[in-house]
C-alpha positions as CSV (number, residue, x, y, z in Angstrom):
1,X,-41.4,-49.9,13.6
2,X,-40.2,-46.5,14.7
3,X,-38.5,-44.4,12.0
4,X,-35.6,-42.0,12.7
5,X,-36.9,-38.6,11.7
6,X,-33.5,-36.9,12.1
7,X,-31.8,-35.6,9.0
8,X,-28.4,-37.2,8.8
9,X,-27.2,-34.8,6.1
10,X,-27.8,-31.9,8.4
11,X,-25.6,-33.4,11.2
12,X,-22.9,-34.3,8.7
13,X,-22.9,-30.7,7.5
14,X,-22.7,-29.4,11.1
15,X,-19.8,-31.8,11.7
16,X,-17.9,-30.4,8.7
17,X,-18.5,-26.8,9.9
18,X,-17.4,-27.8,13.4
19,X,-14.2,-29.5,12.1
20,X,-13.0,-26.1,10.7
21,X,-12.9,-24.4,14.1
22,X,-9.4,-25.8,14.9
23,X,-7.8,-24.8,11.5
24,X,-9.4,-21.4,11.8
25,X,-8.1,-20.9,15.3
26,X,-4.6,-22.0,14.2
27,X,-4.8,-19.1,11.6
28,X,-5.7,-16.6,14.3
29,X,-2.9,-17.8,16.5
30,X,-0.4,-17.5,13.6
31,X,-1.7,-14.0,13.1
32,X,-0.5,-13.1,16.6
33,X,-3.7,-12.7,18.6
34,X,-3.3,-12.8,22.4
35,X,-4.3,-15.9,24.3
36,X,-7.3,-14.3,26.0
37,X,-8.6,-13.0,22.7
38,X,-8.2,-16.5,21.2
39,X,-10.1,-18.0,24.1
40,X,-13.1,-15.6,23.6
41,X,-13.2,-16.2,19.8
42,X,-13.0,-20.0,20.3
43,X,-15.8,-19.8,22.9
44,X,-18.0,-17.8,20.5
45,X,-17.4,-20.3,17.6
46,X,-18.2,-23.3,19.8
47,X,-21.4,-21.7,21.0
48,X,-22.4,-20.8,17.5
49,X,-21.9,-24.4,16.1
50,X,-23.8,-25.9,19.1
51,X,-26.6,-23.5,18.6
52,X,-26.8,-24.5,14.9
53,X,-27.1,-28.1,15.8
54,X,-30.3,-27.4,17.8
55,X,-31.9,-25.5,14.9
56,X,-34.3,-27.0,12.4
57,X,-32.7,-28.3,9.2
58,X,-31.4,-25.7,6.9
59,X,-30.8,-26.0,3.2
60,X,-27.6,-24.0,3.1
61,X,-24.6,-23.4,5.4
62,X,-24.2,-20.6,7.9
63,X,-24.4,-17.0,6.6
64,X,-24.5,-13.5,7.9
65,X,-28.2,-13.7,8.7
66,X,-27.6,-16.7,11.0
67,X,-24.7,-14.9,12.7
68,X,-27.0,-11.9,13.3
69,X,-29.7,-14.1,14.7
70,X,-27.2,-15.9,17.0
71,X,-25.8,-12.6,18.3
72,X,-29.2,-11.2,18.9
73,X,-30.9,-14.2,20.6
74,X,-28.4,-16.8,21.7
75,X,-24.9,-15.5,22.2
76,X,-23.8,-16.0,25.8
77,X,-20.6,-13.9,25.5
78,X,-20.6,-11.0,27.9
79,X,-21.3,-7.5,26.6
80,X,-17.7,-6.5,27.0
81,X,-16.5,-9.1,24.5
82,X,-19.5,-9.2,22.0
83,X,-17.5,-7.3,19.4
84,X,-14.8,-9.9,19.5
85,X,-17.4,-12.6,19.1
86,X,-19.1,-10.9,16.2
87,X,-15.8,-10.3,14.3
88,X,-14.7,-13.9,14.9
89,X,-17.9,-15.3,13.4
90,X,-17.7,-13.0,10.4
91,X,-14.1,-14.1,9.8
92,X,-15.1,-17.7,10.2
93,X,-17.6,-17.4,7.4
94,X,-14.9,-16.0,5.1
95,X,-12.7,-18.9,6.2
96,X,-15.4,-21.4,5.2
97,X,-15.9,-19.6,1.8
98,X,-12.2,-19.7,1.0
99,X,-12.4,-23.5,1.4
100,X,-15.6,-23.6,-0.6
101,X,-17.6,-25.2,2.2
102,X,-20.4,-22.7,2.0
103,X,-21.6,-20.5,-0.8
104,X,-20.7,-16.8,-1.3
105,X,-22.7,-14.3,0.7
106,X,-24.2,-12.9,-2.5
107,X,-24.3,-14.2,-6.1
108,X,-21.7,-12.5,-8.2
109,X,-23.2,-10.1,-10.7
110,X,-22.1,-10.6,-14.3
111,X,-19.1,-8.5,-15.4
112,X,-20.1,-5.4,-17.3
113,X,-18.3,-4.2,-20.4
114,X,-16.6,-1.5,-18.4
115,X,-15.4,-3.9,-15.7
116,X,-14.0,-6.2,-18.4
117,X,-12.2,-3.2,-20.1
118,X,-10.8,-2.0,-16.7
119,X,-9.5,-5.5,-16.0
120,X,-7.9,-5.8,-19.5
121,X,-6.2,-2.3,-19.0
122,X,-4.8,-3.4,-15.6
123,X,-3.3,-6.6,-17.2
124,X,-1.8,-4.4,-20.0
125,X,-0.2,-2.1,-17.4
126,X,1.0,-5.0,-15.3
127,X,2.3,-7.4,-18.0
128,X,3.1,-5.2,-21.0
129,X,4.3,-2.0,-19.2
130,X,5.7,-3.7,-16.1
131,X,4.1,-1.2,-13.7
132,X,4.1,-2.0,-10.0
133,X,0.9,-2.5,-8.1
134,X,1.3,0.8,-6.3
135,X,1.6,2.6,-9.7
136,X,-1.6,0.8,-10.9
137,X,-3.5,2.7,-8.1
138,X,-2.6,5.9,-9.9
139,X,-3.5,4.8,-13.4
140,X,-6.6,2.7,-13.0
141,X,-9.1,5.1,-11.4
142,X,-9.4,7.1,-14.7
143,X,-11.2,4.2,-16.3
144,X,-14.4,4.2,-14.2
145,X,-14.3,8.0,-14.0
146,X,-14.2,8.4,-17.8
147,X,-16.8,5.8,-18.5
148,X,-19.2,7.3,-15.9
149,X,-18.7,10.8,-17.5
150,X,-19.4,9.4,-20.9
151,X,-22.6,7.8,-19.8
152,X,-24.0,10.6,-17.5
153,X,-22.8,13.7,-19.4
154,X,-23.0,12.5,-23.0
155,X,-25.1,9.4,-23.1
156,X,-22.3,7.5,-24.6
157,X,-22.1,3.8,-23.8
158,X,-19.5,2.7,-26.4
159,X,-15.9,3.6,-26.1
160,X,-15.6,3.7,-29.9
161,X,-17.5,7.0,-29.9
162,X,-14.7,8.9,-28.0
163,X,-13.5,12.1,-29.6
164,X,-11.2,15.0,-28.7
165,X,-14.0,17.3,-27.5
166,X,-15.5,14.8,-25.1
167,X,-12.1,14.0,-23.7
168,X,-11.2,17.6,-23.1
169,X,-14.5,18.2,-21.5
170,X,-13.9,15.3,-19.1
171,X,-10.4,16.6,-18.2
172,X,-11.6,20.2,-17.6
173,X,-14.5,19.0,-15.5
174,X,-12.2,16.9,-13.3
175,X,-9.6,19.6,-13.1
176,X,-11.9,22.2,-11.6
177,X,-10.7,23.2,-8.1
178,X,-7.9,20.6,-8.1
179,X,-4.1,21.1,-7.7
180,X,-1.9,21.2,-10.7
181,X,-0.2,18.0,-9.6
182,X,-3.5,16.1,-9.5
183,X,-4.4,17.4,-13.0
184,X,-1.0,16.4,-14.3
185,X,-1.3,12.9,-13.0
186,X,-4.9,12.6,-14.4
187,X,-3.8,13.8,-17.8
188,X,-0.9,11.3,-17.8
189,X,-3.1,8.4,-16.8
190,X,-5.7,9.4,-19.4
191,X,-3.1,9.4,-22.1
192,X,-2.0,6.0,-21.0
193,X,-5.5,4.6,-21.2
194,X,-6.1,6.2,-24.7
195,X,-2.8,4.6,-25.9
196,X,-4.0,1.2,-24.6
197,X,-7.4,1.6,-26.4
198,X,-5.6,2.4,-29.7
199,X,-3.0,-0.4,-29.4
200,X,-5.8,-3.0,-28.6
201,X,-8.0,-1.8,-31.5
202,X,-10.8,-0.4,-29.3
203,X,-10.6,3.0,-31.0
204,X,-9.5,3.7,-34.6
205,X,-7.4,6.8,-33.9
206,X,-4.7,7.5,-31.4
207,X,-6.4,10.3,-29.3
208,X,-3.5,11.0,-26.9
209,X,-2.8,14.3,-28.7
210,X,-6.2,15.5,-27.6
211,X,-5.1,15.7,-24.0
212,X,-3.3,19.0,-23.3
213,X,0.0,19.0,-21.5
214,X,-0.3,20.3,-17.9
215,X,2.4,22.9,-17.2
216,X,4.9,21.8,-14.6
217,X,7.9,23.8,-13.4
218,X,11.0,21.9,-14.8
219,X,13.2,23.5,-12.1
220,X,11.2,23.3,-8.8
221,X,12.4,24.9,-5.5
222,X,15.2,23.7,-3.3
223,X,14.5,20.3,-1.9
224,X,13.9,20.2,1.8
225,X,16.4,18.3,3.9
226,X,17.4,17.5,7.4
227,X,20.7,18.5,9.1
228,X,22.9,15.7,10.5
229,X,21.8,16.8,14.1
230,X,18.1,16.6,13.1
231,X,18.6,13.1,11.6
232,X,20.2,11.9,14.9
233,X,17.2,13.4,16.8
234,X,14.7,11.6,14.6
235,X,16.6,8.3,15.0
236,X,16.6,8.7,18.7
237,X,12.8,9.0,19.0
238,X,11.7,5.3,18.7
239,X,11.5,3.5,22.1
240,X,13.7,0.5,21.4
241,X,12.5,-1.2,24.6
242,X,9.2,-2.0,22.7
243,X,8.4,-4.1,19.6
244,X,7.0,-1.1,17.8
245,X,10.0,1.0,18.6
246,X,12.5,-1.6,17.4
247,X,10.5,-2.0,14.1
248,X,10.2,1.8,13.5
249,X,13.9,2.3,14.3
250,X,14.9,-0.3,11.6
251,X,12.6,1.4,9.1
252,X,14.0,4.9,9.9
253,X,17.5,3.6,9.5
254,X,16.7,2.2,6.1
255,X,15.3,5.5,5.0
256,X,18.2,7.6,6.5
257,X,21.2,5.4,5.5
258,X,20.0,4.1,2.1
259,X,17.6,6.7,1.0
260,X,14.9,4.1,0.2
261,X,11.4,5.0,-1.0
262,X,8.5,4.2,1.3
263,X,7.3,1.5,-1.2
264,X,10.8,-0.1,-1.2
265,X,10.7,-0.5,2.5
266,X,7.3,-2.1,2.4
267,X,8.3,-4.6,-0.3
268,X,11.4,-5.8,1.5
269,X,11.4,-9.6,2.0
270,X,13.4,-11.9,4.3
271,X,15.2,-13.4,1.3
272,X,16.3,-10.0,0.1
273,X,18.8,-9.6,2.9
274,X,22.1,-11.2,2.2
275,X,23.5,-11.5,5.7
276,X,26.8,-13.2,4.7
277,X,27.8,-10.7,2.1
278,X,26.3,-7.6,3.9
279,X,24.0,-6.7,1.0
280,X,20.3,-6.1,0.5
281,X,18.2,-6.4,-2.7
282,X,15.8,-3.5,-3.2
283,X,12.6,-3.9,-5.3
284,X,12.3,-0.5,-7.0
285,X,10.0,1.2,-9.5
286,X,9.1,-0.7,-12.7
287,X,10.1,-4.1,-11.4
288,X,13.7,-2.9,-11.0
289,X,16.0,-4.8,-8.7
290,X,19.2,-3.3,-7.2
291,X,21.7,-4.9,-4.8
292,X,22.9,-2.3,-2.3
293,X,25.5,-2.6,0.6
294,X,23.8,-3.1,3.9
295,X,25.3,-0.7,6.5
296,X,26.2,-2.4,9.8
297,X,23.9,-0.4,12.0
298,X,21.0,-1.0,9.7
299,X,21.7,-4.8,9.6
300,X,21.9,-4.9,13.4
301,X,18.6,-3.0,13.8
302,X,16.8,-5.3,11.4
303,X,18.3,-8.5,12.9
304,X,17.2,-7.4,16.4
305,X,13.7,-6.7,15.2
306,X,13.5,-10.1,13.5
307,X,14.9,-12.0,16.4
308,X,12.9,-10.3,19.2
309,X,9.6,-9.2,17.6
310,X,8.7,-10.5,14.1
311,X,8.9,-14.2,14.7
312,X,7.9,-16.9,12.2
313,X,5.0,-15.7,10.0
314,X,3.4,-17.1,6.8
315,X,4.5,-14.0,4.9
316,X,8.0,-13.2,3.6
317,X,7.6,-9.5,4.1
318,X,10.0,-8.1,6.7
319,X,7.9,-5.4,8.4
320,X,4.6,-6.4,9.9
321,X,2.0,-4.9,12.2
322,X,3.0,-5.2,15.9
323,X,-0.6,-6.0,16.9
324,X,-2.9,-8.7,15.6
325,X,-3.5,-9.5,12.9
326,X,0.3,-9.7,12.3
327,X,0.1,-8.9,8.6
328,X,2.5,-6.9,6.4
329,X,2.4,-3.1,6.6
330,X,0.3,-1.8,3.7
331,X,0.7,1.4,1.6
332,X,3.4,4.0,1.6
333,X,1.2,6.2,3.9
334,X,2.1,3.7,6.7
335,X,5.8,4.5,6.4
336,X,4.9,8.2,6.1
337,X,3.0,8.0,9.4
338,X,6.0,6.5,11.1
339,X,8.2,9.3,9.8
340,X,5.8,12.1,10.7
341,X,5.4,10.7,14.2
342,X,9.2,10.7,14.6
343,X,9.5,14.2,13.3
344,X,6.9,15.4,15.8
345,X,8.6,13.7,18.7
346,X,11.9,15.2,17.6
347,X,10.3,18.6,17.5
348,X,11.2,19.1,13.8
349,X,8.8,21.0,11.6
350,X,7.9,18.8,8.6
351,X,7.7,20.3,5.1
352,X,4.2,20.1,3.6
353,X,3.5,17.1,1.4
354,X,6.6,15.2,2.2
355,X,7.6,12.7,4.9
356,X,9.7,9.6,4.0
357,X,11.1,11.3,0.9
358,X,12.8,13.8,3.2
359,X,15.5,11.3,3.9
360,X,16.3,10.8,0.2
361,X,16.8,14.6,-0.1
362,X,19.0,14.5,3.0
363,X,21.1,11.7,1.7
364,X,21.7,13.5,-1.6
365,X,22.7,16.7,0.3
366,X,25.2,14.8,2.4
367,X,26.7,13.1,-0.7
368,X,27.1,16.5,-2.4
369,X,28.8,17.9,0.7
370,X,31.2,15.0,0.6
371,X,32.2,15.7,-3.0
372,X,30.0,13.3,-5.0
373,X,28.8,14.4,-8.4
374,X,25.2,14.1,-9.7
375,X,25.9,10.8,-11.5
376,X,27.0,9.2,-8.2
377,X,23.9,10.5,-6.5
378,X,21.7,9.2,-9.4
379,X,23.1,5.7,-9.0
380,X,22.7,5.8,-5.2
381,X,19.1,6.9,-5.4
382,X,18.5,4.6,-8.4
383,X,17.1,7.3,-10.6
384,X,16.3,6.1,-14.2
385,X,17.2,9.5,-15.7
386,X,19.9,11.9,-14.7
387,X,17.5,14.8,-15.1
388,X,15.6,13.6,-12.0
389,X,18.8,14.1,-10.0
390,X,19.6,17.6,-11.3
391,X,17.3,19.2,-8.7
392,X,19.8,18.3,-6.0
393,X,22.3,20.7,-7.5
394,X,20.4,23.4,-5.8
395,X,21.2,21.9,-2.4
396,X,24.9,22.6,-2.8
397,X,24.8,26.2,-1.7
398,X,28.5,26.5,-1.3
399,X,29.2,25.7,-4.9
400,X,26.4,27.9,-6.1
401,X,27.8,30.8,-4.1
402,X,31.1,30.4,-6.0
403,X,29.5,30.9,-9.4
404,X,26.8,33.5,-8.6
405,X,27.5,37.0,-9.8
406,X,27.0,40.0,-7.5
407,X,23.8,41.9,-7.9
408,X,24.5,45.4,-9.3
409,X,23.7,48.3,-7.0
410,X,23.9,52.0,-7.3
411,X,27.5,53.1,-7.6
412,X,28.7,49.7,-8.8
413,X,28.7,46.1,-7.8
414,X,29.1,45.4,-4.1
């Protein structure tokens, strides 16, 4: 009697892997990849699965080493498209791992005490303090920096051995050669972390007083702003015959008409726009929600972008990449890049260290010129403290000229 030497488990596993090609390709299609790109990626996946069928039985599912072997020895995709094939296979492995069909590429290392502490601090900021995810990016880096300093410089592995001298030494070392704004933010985040340690009982004393205050001018210079003619030139720069131009035009209008922060533009979702009532809900700092009137030209620009370019996507975010993968724009720097590009095209010199915020300054200036007081401006810009708005009093040069006293000169005031 002849026995079948083939391993049925191996073929069953190959069939499971092969059955995931269509769901994975559906994800890529939903992400907005072009038809020819999808064809190349599908061809690479099919070749890879067929190649695995011909291999000797393997104990585990596909991994990076198999993908590397396939690309080096068996891939029949032309040299021009090999990069597409490689990225498709790598993404396919991640797809299989998300569905727990294959094991992780590397066994997870056990969490260290510092990682546990950092995770707890992040949960404290997120849940107890209500900080937004973008704010967490400012506050969290101090944890690994401080713990590394304690270990390397002082041989301290326990957070309970913190004292004022060690903390000041850490701050002064990090401050060397850095800007005053960087040091101010570092000191602020360090105090926040020390406050968390005391509240959670990790240290016996509140050590926040050990962190010196970084001097900051309470009355900085006059905010930079655009003239009405310059705003019009900036808004005229996007090419509204293209998908990218229509998206960027809608973003620039939101900044110019409503004075939104870059992060508020990024967080805008489809359900936030109340088309019937002409309003838009803005997700601001500290989980704040504000309902603002939606100007007609802004609504028209957003509607045109949604109808012609965005299409139906799994995400609720309004503004997405115009090229695959069609995922939401990430990080305020993305909005800053759109603004900087528009300023360059409009031949307008951009002030240093400011891009999207330039429109907030411009909106405040226009409101002042139209007779609004600081409280009205504070409400329009959604400032939590009126002191934040007081800087805009410097923009109203006409009112300042009325109260300024002449400078005395020889022979009397002139």
